[in-house]
All heavy atoms as TSV, in Angstrom:
chain	resi	resn	atom	element	x	y	z
A	1	MET	N	N	86.568	125.524	102.770
A	1	MET	CA	C	85.832	125.270	101.548
A	1	MET	C	C	86.658	125.641	100.432
A	1	MET	O	O	86.766	124.765	99.455
A	1	MET	CB	C	84.483	125.875	101.644
A	1	MET	CG	C	83.739	125.815	100.373
A	1	MET	SD	S	82.715	124.407	100.328
A	1	MET	CE	C	81.875	124.594	98.933
A	2	ILE	N	N	87.214	126.788	100.397
A	2	ILE	CA	C	88.114	127.218	99.204
A	2	ILE	C	C	89.358	126.388	99.054
A	2	ILE	O	O	89.755	126.063	97.932
A	2	ILE	CB	C	88.384	128.719	99.276
A	2	ILE	CG1	C	88.939	129.126	97.886
A	2	ILE	CG2	C	89.455	128.939	100.238
A	2	ILE	CD1	C	87.793	129.435	96.982
A	3	ASN	N	N	89.871	125.757	100.268
A	3	ASN	CA	C	91.091	125.010	100.166
A	3	ASN	C	C	90.709	123.592	99.516
A	3	ASN	O	O	91.588	123.167	98.784
A	3	ASN	CB	C	91.539	124.762	101.547
A	3	ASN	CG	C	92.295	125.998	102.110
A	3	ASN	OD1	O	92.651	126.970	101.347
A	3	ASN	ND2	N	92.357	126.057	103.443
A	4	LYS	N	N	89.505	123.154	99.728
A	4	LYS	CA	C	89.113	121.914	99.109
A	4	LYS	C	C	88.960	122.097	97.576
A	4	LYS	O	O	89.308	121.324	96.820
A	4	LYS	CB	C	87.747	121.384	99.605
A	4	LYS	CG	C	87.848	120.725	100.871
A	4	LYS	CD	C	86.463	120.170	101.280
A	4	LYS	CE	C	86.566	119.269	102.426
A	4	LYS	NZ	N	85.240	118.640	102.850
A	5	LEU	N	N	88.396	123.298	97.233
A	5	LEU	CA	C	88.312	123.598	95.692
A	5	LEU	C	C	89.650	123.678	95.082
A	5	LEU	O	O	89.889	122.963	93.995
A	5	LEU	CB	C	87.538	124.922	95.602
A	5	LEU	CG	C	87.172	125.327	94.120
A	5	LEU	CD1	C	86.379	124.260	93.524
A	5	LEU	CD2	C	86.483	126.646	94.118
A	6	PHE	N	N	90.629	124.308	95.685
A	6	PHE	CA	C	91.986	124.420	95.192
A	6	PHE	C	C	92.677	123.004	95.142
A	6	PHE	O	O	93.316	122.624	94.165
A	6	PHE	CB	C	92.910	125.362	96.018
A	6	PHE	CG	C	92.589	126.827	95.576
A	6	PHE	CD1	C	92.259	127.788	96.653
A	6	PHE	CD2	C	92.645	127.305	94.256
A	6	PHE	CE1	C	91.983	129.069	96.314
A	6	PHE	CE2	C	92.390	128.557	94.014
A	6	PHE	CZ	C	92.064	129.414	94.964
A	7	ALA	N	N	92.457	122.206	96.234
A	7	ALA	CA	C	92.982	120.933	96.192
A	7	ALA	C	C	92.345	119.957	95.024
A	7	ALA	O	O	93.103	119.193	94.516
A	7	ALA	CB	C	92.678	120.294	97.564
A	8	TRP	N	N	91.143	120.209	94.922
A	8	TRP	CA	C	90.449	119.418	93.787
A	8	TRP	C	C	90.952	119.737	92.545
A	8	TRP	O	O	91.287	118.973	91.594
A	8	TRP	CB	C	88.907	119.526	93.857
A	8	TRP	CG	C	88.181	118.944	92.717
A	8	TRP	CD1	C	87.762	117.654	92.691
A	8	TRP	CD2	C	87.734	119.631	91.448
A	8	TRP	NE1	N	87.192	117.445	91.464
A	8	TRP	CE2	C	87.222	118.583	90.755
A	8	TRP	CE3	C	87.906	120.817	90.960
A	8	TRP	CZ2	C	86.616	118.863	89.478
A	8	TRP	CZ3	C	87.369	121.084	89.685
A	8	TRP	CH2	C	86.707	120.143	89.020
A	9	LYS	N	N	91.179	121.158	92.238
A	9	LYS	CA	C	91.747	121.649	91.004
A	9	LYS	C	C	93.034	121.038	90.694
A	9	LYS	O	O	93.472	120.657	89.709
A	9	LYS	CB	C	91.718	123.147	91.088
A	9	LYS	CG	C	92.328	123.764	89.757
A	9	LYS	CD	C	92.612	125.218	89.789
A	9	LYS	CE	C	93.903	125.389	90.535
A	9	LYS	NZ	N	95.012	126.112	90.011
A	10	GLU	N	N	93.959	120.983	91.818
A	10	GLU	CA	C	95.380	120.597	91.733
A	10	GLU	C	C	95.298	119.094	91.282
A	10	GLU	O	O	96.115	118.467	90.458
A	10	GLU	CB	C	96.172	120.789	93.010
A	10	GLU	CG	C	96.546	122.221	93.138
A	10	GLU	CD	C	97.417	122.751	91.955
A	10	GLU	OE1	O	98.482	121.985	91.520
A	10	GLU	OE2	O	97.259	123.840	91.567
A	11	ALA	N	N	94.538	118.221	92.064
A	11	ALA	CA	C	94.284	116.876	91.765
A	11	ALA	C	C	93.886	116.658	90.352
A	11	ALA	O	O	94.328	115.619	89.715
A	11	ALA	CB	C	93.444	116.209	92.783
A	12	TYR	N	N	92.997	117.476	89.839
A	12	TYR	CA	C	92.433	117.285	88.490
A	12	TYR	C	C	93.488	117.631	87.428
A	12	TYR	O	O	93.695	116.826	86.485
A	12	TYR	CB	C	91.308	118.145	88.321
A	12	TYR	CG	C	90.593	118.119	86.868
A	12	TYR	CD1	C	89.850	117.012	86.614
A	12	TYR	CD2	C	90.796	119.086	85.980
A	12	TYR	CE1	C	89.241	117.026	85.313
A	12	TYR	CE2	C	90.346	119.041	84.673
A	12	TYR	CZ	C	89.563	117.948	84.394
A	12	TYR	OH	O	88.944	117.906	83.139
A	13	LEU	N	N	94.234	118.583	87.657
A	13	LEU	CA	C	95.325	119.028	86.799
A	13	LEU	C	C	96.530	118.175	86.665
A	13	LEU	O	O	97.173	117.897	85.699
A	13	LEU	CB	C	95.778	120.372	87.028
A	13	LEU	CG	C	94.783	121.613	86.797
A	13	LEU	CD1	C	95.349	122.911	87.222
A	13	LEU	CD2	C	94.349	121.576	85.247
A	14	ASN	N	N	96.762	117.423	87.821
A	14	ASN	CA	C	97.857	116.522	87.970
A	14	ASN	C	C	97.521	115.147	87.562
A	14	ASN	O	O	98.270	114.146	87.429
A	14	ASN	CB	C	98.408	116.431	89.301
A	14	ASN	CG	C	99.135	117.698	89.737
A	14	ASN	OD1	O	99.683	118.379	88.801
A	14	ASN	ND2	N	99.105	118.087	91.006
A	15	ASP	N	N	96.164	114.767	87.327
A	15	ASP	CA	C	95.692	113.401	86.961
A	15	ASP	C	C	96.103	113.169	85.427
A	15	ASP	O	O	95.788	113.867	84.576
A	15	ASP	CB	C	94.229	113.425	87.048
A	15	ASP	CG	C	93.702	111.983	86.681
A	15	ASP	OD1	O	94.425	111.065	86.698
A	15	ASP	OD2	O	92.535	111.841	86.539
A	16	GLU	N	N	96.881	112.121	85.308
A	16	GLU	CA	C	97.381	111.723	83.916
A	16	GLU	C	C	96.894	110.558	83.367
A	16	GLU	O	O	97.358	110.075	82.392
A	16	GLU	CB	C	98.979	111.798	84.036
A	16	GLU	CG	C	99.647	113.117	84.320
A	16	GLU	CD	C	101.065	112.968	84.293
A	16	GLU	OE1	O	101.612	111.953	83.986
A	16	GLU	OE2	O	101.784	113.998	84.608
A	17	ASP	N	N	95.875	110.046	83.951
A	17	ASP	CA	C	95.259	108.723	83.449
A	17	ASP	C	C	94.731	108.889	81.976
A	17	ASP	O	O	95.012	107.982	81.173
A	17	ASP	CB	C	94.098	108.317	84.248
A	17	ASP	CG	C	94.631	107.914	85.647
A	17	ASP	OD1	O	95.721	107.461	85.839
A	17	ASP	OD2	O	93.813	107.721	86.619
A	18	GLY	N	N	94.091	109.967	81.598
A	18	GLY	CA	C	93.580	110.088	80.327
A	18	GLY	C	C	94.803	110.255	79.320
A	18	GLY	O	O	94.692	109.804	78.195
A	19	ALA	N	N	95.759	110.940	79.639
A	19	ALA	CA	C	97.002	111.082	78.809
A	19	ALA	C	C	97.618	109.681	78.530
A	19	ALA	O	O	97.984	109.523	77.340
A	19	ALA	CB	C	98.000	112.108	79.477
A	20	THR	N	N	97.718	108.905	79.504
A	20	THR	CA	C	98.263	107.552	79.376
A	20	THR	C	C	97.394	106.725	78.355
A	20	THR	O	O	98.029	106.031	77.581
A	20	THR	CB	C	98.365	106.804	80.664
A	20	THR	OG1	O	99.153	107.625	81.591
A	20	THR	CG2	C	99.004	105.575	80.663
A	21	ALA	N	N	96.125	106.881	78.423
A	21	ALA	CA	C	95.315	106.123	77.620
A	21	ALA	C	C	95.350	106.554	76.082
A	21	ALA	O	O	95.442	105.781	75.182
A	21	ALA	CB	C	93.760	106.273	78.021
A	22	ILE	N	N	95.572	107.940	75.930
A	22	ILE	CA	C	95.818	108.397	74.567
A	22	ILE	C	C	97.112	107.931	74.104
A	22	ILE	O	O	97.131	107.625	72.933
A	22	ILE	CB	C	95.690	109.960	74.587
A	22	ILE	CG1	C	94.229	110.353	74.908
A	22	ILE	CG2	C	96.236	110.606	73.358
A	22	ILE	CD1	C	94.099	111.861	75.224
A	23	GLU	N	N	98.073	107.898	74.946
A	23	GLU	CA	C	99.457	107.434	74.474
A	23	GLU	C	C	99.372	106.003	74.043
A	23	GLU	O	O	99.899	105.648	72.983
A	23	GLU	CB	C	100.468	107.676	75.594
A	23	GLU	CG	C	100.696	109.170	75.916
A	23	GLU	CD	C	101.569	109.270	77.102
A	23	GLU	OE1	O	101.742	108.354	77.884
A	23	GLU	OE2	O	101.892	110.431	77.476
A	24	TYR	N	N	98.659	105.170	74.826
A	24	TYR	CA	C	98.564	103.775	74.384
A	24	TYR	C	C	97.807	103.567	73.121
A	24	TYR	O	O	98.077	102.755	72.310
A	24	TYR	CB	C	97.912	103.009	75.528
A	24	TYR	CG	C	98.846	102.591	76.709
A	24	TYR	CD1	C	98.381	102.866	78.032
A	24	TYR	CD2	C	99.953	102.104	76.539
A	24	TYR	CE1	C	99.174	102.553	79.105
A	24	TYR	CE2	C	100.918	101.871	77.522
A	24	TYR	CZ	C	100.497	102.045	78.877
A	24	TYR	OH	O	101.304	101.784	79.840
A	25	GLY	N	N	96.737	104.418	72.993
A	25	GLY	CA	C	96.014	104.462	71.665
A	25	GLY	C	C	96.887	104.835	70.423
A	25	GLY	O	O	96.860	104.242	69.394
A	26	LEU	N	N	97.720	105.789	70.639
A	26	LEU	CA	C	98.608	106.196	69.611
A	26	LEU	C	C	99.647	105.096	69.269
A	26	LEU	O	O	99.983	104.934	68.126
A	26	LEU	CB	C	99.379	107.558	69.967
A	26	LEU	CG	C	98.421	108.683	70.016
A	26	LEU	CD1	C	99.301	110.015	70.472
A	26	LEU	CD2	C	98.035	109.059	68.580
A	27	ILE	N	N	100.141	104.445	70.275
A	27	ILE	CA	C	100.982	103.393	70.098
A	27	ILE	C	C	100.311	102.335	69.318
A	27	ILE	O	O	100.986	101.740	68.396
A	27	ILE	CB	C	101.725	102.906	71.399
A	27	ILE	CG1	C	102.596	103.963	72.015
A	27	ILE	CG2	C	102.406	101.602	71.291
A	27	ILE	CD1	C	103.033	103.718	73.352
A	28	ALA	N	N	99.106	101.868	69.664
A	28	ALA	CA	C	98.433	100.871	69.058
A	28	ALA	C	C	98.120	101.182	67.560
A	28	ALA	O	O	98.196	100.321	66.688
A	28	ALA	CB	C	97.056	100.440	69.822
A	29	ALA	N	N	97.785	102.346	67.386
A	29	ALA	CA	C	97.525	102.920	65.944
A	29	ALA	C	C	98.850	102.736	65.152
A	29	ALA	O	O	98.827	102.444	63.961
A	29	ALA	CB	C	96.977	104.347	66.064
A	30	GLY	N	N	99.994	103.140	65.768
A	30	GLY	CA	C	101.310	103.094	64.979
A	30	GLY	C	C	101.586	101.650	64.662
A	30	GLY	O	O	102.065	101.328	63.501
A	31	ILE	N	N	101.347	100.778	65.472
A	31	ILE	CA	C	101.607	99.365	65.332
A	31	ILE	C	C	100.683	98.850	64.207
A	31	ILE	O	O	101.124	98.102	63.386
A	31	ILE	CB	C	101.478	98.485	66.643
A	31	ILE	CG1	C	102.711	98.804	67.557
A	31	ILE	CG2	C	101.409	97.040	66.328
A	31	ILE	CD1	C	102.410	98.278	68.917
A	32	ALA	N	N	99.392	99.237	64.229
A	32	ALA	CA	C	98.481	98.772	63.186
A	32	ALA	C	C	98.847	99.323	61.921
A	32	ALA	O	O	98.852	98.497	60.939
A	32	ALA	CB	C	97.104	99.339	63.606
A	33	VAL	N	N	99.321	100.532	61.790
A	33	VAL	CA	C	99.804	101.145	60.439
A	33	VAL	C	C	101.084	100.320	60.033
A	33	VAL	O	O	101.177	99.883	58.928
A	33	VAL	CB	C	100.192	102.461	60.712
A	33	VAL	CG1	C	100.888	103.113	59.403
A	33	VAL	CG2	C	98.915	103.318	60.722
A	34	ALA	N	N	102.007	99.987	60.906
A	34	ALA	CA	C	103.198	99.175	60.552
A	34	ALA	C	C	102.870	97.881	60.074
A	34	ALA	O	O	103.413	97.306	59.096
A	34	ALA	CB	C	104.151	99.211	61.686
A	35	ILE	N	N	101.859	97.183	60.692
A	35	ILE	CA	C	101.453	95.840	60.324
A	35	ILE	C	C	100.834	95.878	58.996
A	35	ILE	O	O	101.035	95.054	58.079
A	35	ILE	CB	C	100.489	95.184	61.297
A	35	ILE	CG1	C	101.242	94.795	62.526
A	35	ILE	CG2	C	99.797	93.893	60.791
A	35	ILE	CD1	C	100.429	94.447	63.783
A	36	ALA	N	N	99.914	96.910	58.716
A	36	ALA	CA	C	99.259	96.946	57.425
A	36	ALA	C	C	100.388	97.303	56.327
A	36	ALA	O	O	100.119	96.702	55.113
A	36	ALA	CB	C	98.327	98.281	57.482
A	37	ALA	N	N	101.336	98.044	56.561
A	37	ALA	CA	C	102.355	98.265	55.570
A	37	ALA	C	C	103.141	97.034	55.213
A	37	ALA	O	O	103.349	96.810	54.064
A	37	ALA	CB	C	103.319	99.420	56.157
A	38	VAL	N	N	103.528	96.248	56.181
A	38	VAL	CA	C	104.277	95.108	56.042
A	38	VAL	C	C	103.435	94.010	55.242
A	38	VAL	O	O	104.006	93.448	54.346
A	38	VAL	CB	C	104.782	94.390	57.394
A	38	VAL	CG1	C	105.303	93.057	57.196
A	38	VAL	CG2	C	105.892	95.404	57.986
A	39	VAL	N	N	102.218	93.942	55.619
A	39	VAL	CA	C	101.323	92.994	54.848
A	39	VAL	C	C	101.105	93.399	53.401
A	39	VAL	O	O	101.100	92.605	52.504
A	39	VAL	CB	C	99.946	92.787	55.580
A	39	VAL	CG1	C	98.875	92.091	54.774
A	39	VAL	CG2	C	100.106	92.179	56.967
A	40	GLY	N	N	100.968	94.732	53.261
A	40	GLY	CA	C	100.739	95.297	51.878
A	40	GLY	C	C	101.993	95.005	51.082
A	40	GLY	O	O	101.856	94.657	49.885
A	41	LEU	N	N	103.229	95.093	51.649
A	41	LEU	CA	C	104.423	94.926	50.879
A	41	LEU	C	C	104.686	93.382	50.598
A	41	LEU	O	O	105.249	92.996	49.528
A	41	LEU	CB	C	105.658	95.531	51.689
A	41	LEU	CG	C	105.772	97.131	51.702
A	41	LEU	CD1	C	106.762	97.538	52.515
A	41	LEU	CD2	C	105.739	97.618	50.324
A	42	LEU	N	N	104.416	92.611	51.661
A	42	LEU	CA	C	104.854	91.242	51.564
A	42	LEU	C	C	103.646	90.241	51.224
A	42	LEU	O	O	103.805	88.975	51.286
A	42	LEU	CB	C	105.500	90.696	52.937
A	42	LEU	CG	C	106.777	91.479	53.184
A	42	LEU	CD1	C	107.289	90.969	54.643
A	42	LEU	CD2	C	107.781	91.275	52.234
A	43	GLY	N	N	102.466	90.767	51.007
A	43	GLY	CA	C	101.231	90.133	50.837
A	43	GLY	C	C	101.339	88.957	49.706
A	43	GLY	O	O	101.049	87.938	49.864
A	44	ASP	N	N	101.763	89.457	48.516
A	44	ASP	CA	C	101.918	88.647	47.336
A	44	ASP	C	C	102.968	87.502	47.575
A	44	ASP	O	O	102.715	86.396	47.162
A	44	ASP	CB	C	102.263	89.400	46.138
A	44	ASP	CG	C	101.143	90.452	45.668
A	44	ASP	OD1	O	99.911	90.112	46.052
A	44	ASP	OD2	O	101.471	91.399	45.096
A	45	GLU	N	N	104.101	87.909	48.193
A	45	GLU	CA	C	105.114	86.932	48.533
A	45	GLU	C	C	104.514	85.740	49.396
A	45	GLU	O	O	104.856	84.576	49.293
A	45	GLU	CB	C	106.366	87.495	49.071
A	45	GLU	CG	C	106.987	88.383	47.965
A	45	GLU	CD	C	108.270	89.004	48.621
A	45	GLU	OE1	O	108.999	88.267	49.363
A	45	GLU	OE2	O	108.618	90.154	48.176
A	46	LEU	N	N	103.799	86.241	50.502
A	46	LEU	CA	C	103.234	85.237	51.457
A	46	LEU	C	C	102.199	84.370	50.778
A	46	LEU	O	O	102.291	83.147	51.030
A	46	LEU	CB	C	102.678	86.001	52.628
A	46	LEU	CG	C	103.627	86.552	53.641
A	46	LEU	CD1	C	102.882	87.458	54.754
A	46	LEU	CD2	C	104.533	85.579	54.319
A	47	ALA	N	N	101.454	85.003	49.952
A	47	ALA	CA	C	100.440	84.201	49.330
A	47	ALA	C	C	101.139	83.123	48.384
A	47	ALA	O	O	100.520	81.924	48.231
A	47	ALA	CB	C	99.429	85.098	48.411
A	48	GLY	N	N	102.210	83.555	47.690
A	48	GLY	CA	C	102.882	82.490	46.870
A	48	GLY	C	C	103.508	81.491	47.722
A	48	GLY	O	O	103.478	80.289	47.307
A	49	ALA	N	N	104.007	81.778	48.836
A	49	ALA	CA	C	104.723	80.698	49.661
A	49	ALA	C	C	103.675	79.806	50.216
A	49	ALA	O	O	103.777	78.559	50.238
A	49	ALA	CB	C	105.443	81.419	50.688
A	50	PHE	N	N	102.511	80.299	50.645
A	50	PHE	CA	C	101.507	79.476	51.114
A	50	PHE	C	C	100.979	78.579	49.991
A	50	PHE	O	O	100.573	77.346	50.119
A	50	PHE	CB	C	100.344	80.207	51.925
A	50	PHE	CG	C	100.734	80.565	53.197
A	50	PHE	CD1	C	100.871	81.924	53.612
A	50	PHE	CD2	C	100.952	79.657	54.211
A	50	PHE	CE1	C	101.174	82.271	54.881
A	50	PHE	CE2	C	101.244	80.026	55.555
A	50	PHE	CZ	C	101.438	81.327	55.788
A	51	GLY	N	N	100.837	79.141	48.808
A	51	GLY	CA	C	100.368	78.421	47.645
A	51	GLY	C	C	101.378	77.193	47.284
A	51	GLY	O	O	100.903	76.147	47.012
A	52	ASP	N	N	102.649	77.522	47.491
A	52	ASP	CA	C	103.574	76.473	47.211
A	52	ASP	C	C	103.361	75.283	48.217
A	52	ASP	O	O	103.516	74.129	47.956
A	52	ASP	CB	C	105.041	77.028	47.248
A	52	ASP	CG	C	105.254	77.991	46.171
A	52	ASP	OD1	O	104.589	77.870	45.125
A	52	ASP	OD2	O	106.323	78.785	46.204
A	53	VAL	N	N	103.219	75.709	49.492
A	53	VAL	CA	C	103.130	74.696	50.438
A	53	VAL	C	C	101.870	73.909	50.317
A	53	VAL	O	O	101.810	72.621	50.391
A	53	VAL	CB	C	103.023	75.410	51.988
A	53	VAL	CG1	C	102.748	74.325	52.980
A	53	VAL	CG2	C	104.433	76.046	52.280
A	54	GLN	N	N	100.767	74.536	49.860
A	54	GLN	CA	C	99.475	73.922	49.611
A	54	GLN	C	C	99.707	72.839	48.576
A	54	GLN	O	O	99.230	71.763	48.541
A	54	GLN	CB	C	98.434	74.782	49.331
A	54	GLN	CG	C	97.059	74.287	49.119
A	54	GLN	CD	C	96.049	75.278	48.638
A	54	GLN	OE1	O	96.315	76.491	48.517
A	54	GLN	NE2	N	94.821	74.828	48.481
A	55	THR	N	N	100.336	73.231	47.471
A	55	THR	CA	C	100.689	72.310	46.382
A	55	THR	C	C	101.466	71.057	46.716
A	55	THR	O	O	101.174	70.016	46.476
A	55	THR	CB	C	101.397	73.126	45.169
A	55	THR	OG1	O	100.622	74.243	44.731
A	55	THR	CG2	C	101.650	72.227	43.920
A	56	GLU	N	N	102.429	71.351	47.552
A	56	GLU	CA	C	103.280	70.260	47.947
A	56	GLU	C	C	102.599	69.359	48.865
A	56	GLU	O	O	102.711	68.117	48.766
A	56	GLU	CB	C	104.613	70.743	48.856
A	56	GLU	CG	C	105.612	71.584	47.980
A	56	GLU	CD	C	106.236	70.503	46.997
A	56	GLU	OE1	O	106.562	69.297	47.481
A	56	GLU	OE2	O	106.582	70.927	45.942
A	57	VAL	N	N	101.612	69.802	49.797
A	57	VAL	CA	C	100.793	68.961	50.685
A	57	VAL	C	C	99.880	68.198	49.868
A	57	VAL	O	O	99.561	67.022	50.076
A	57	VAL	CB	C	100.267	69.800	51.759
A	57	VAL	CG1	C	99.245	69.025	52.468
A	57	VAL	CG2	C	101.234	70.416	52.665
A	58	ALA	N	N	99.202	68.843	48.834
A	58	ALA	CA	C	98.363	68.135	47.878
A	58	ALA	C	C	98.924	67.069	47.163
A	58	ALA	O	O	98.227	65.962	46.836
A	58	ALA	CB	C	97.582	69.236	47.111
A	59	ASP	N	N	100.083	67.192	46.661
A	59	ASP	CA	C	100.805	66.186	45.879
A	59	ASP	C	C	101.146	65.059	46.610
A	59	ASP	O	O	101.431	63.981	46.085
A	59	ASP	CB	C	102.134	66.899	45.246
A	59	ASP	CG	C	101.710	67.811	44.286
A	59	ASP	OD1	O	100.534	67.756	43.654
A	59	ASP	OD2	O	102.600	68.651	43.742
A	60	ARG	N	N	101.300	65.070	47.953
A	60	ARG	CA	C	101.647	63.783	48.781
A	60	ARG	C	C	100.459	63.044	49.139
A	60	ARG	O	O	99.519	63.006	49.339
A	60	ARG	CB	C	102.405	64.284	49.987
A	60	ARG	CG	C	103.715	64.830	49.438
A	60	ARG	CD	C	104.573	65.363	50.696
A	60	ARG	NE	N	105.721	66.069	50.141
A	60	ARG	CZ	C	106.933	65.919	50.536
A	60	ARG	NH1	N	107.204	65.150	51.454
A	60	ARG	NH2	N	107.922	66.492	49.926
C-alpha cells in the first residue's frame, strides 16, 4: 500500500502536462502582445494604404 502511495507521488511530481499548457499560454500571450504592438505602430500607415486602394477602386 505504501509503495503505491510513493509511486503515485512520483508520478504526480513528474507529470509536466500543466507546465506545458502554461508555457503555451505564455507563448500565445507574447505573440498577442507583439501583434498589438505592430498594429499600434503601423495602424495609421495601413489605414492610409487601404484608403488609397479604396479611392483607386472607386475611381475606376
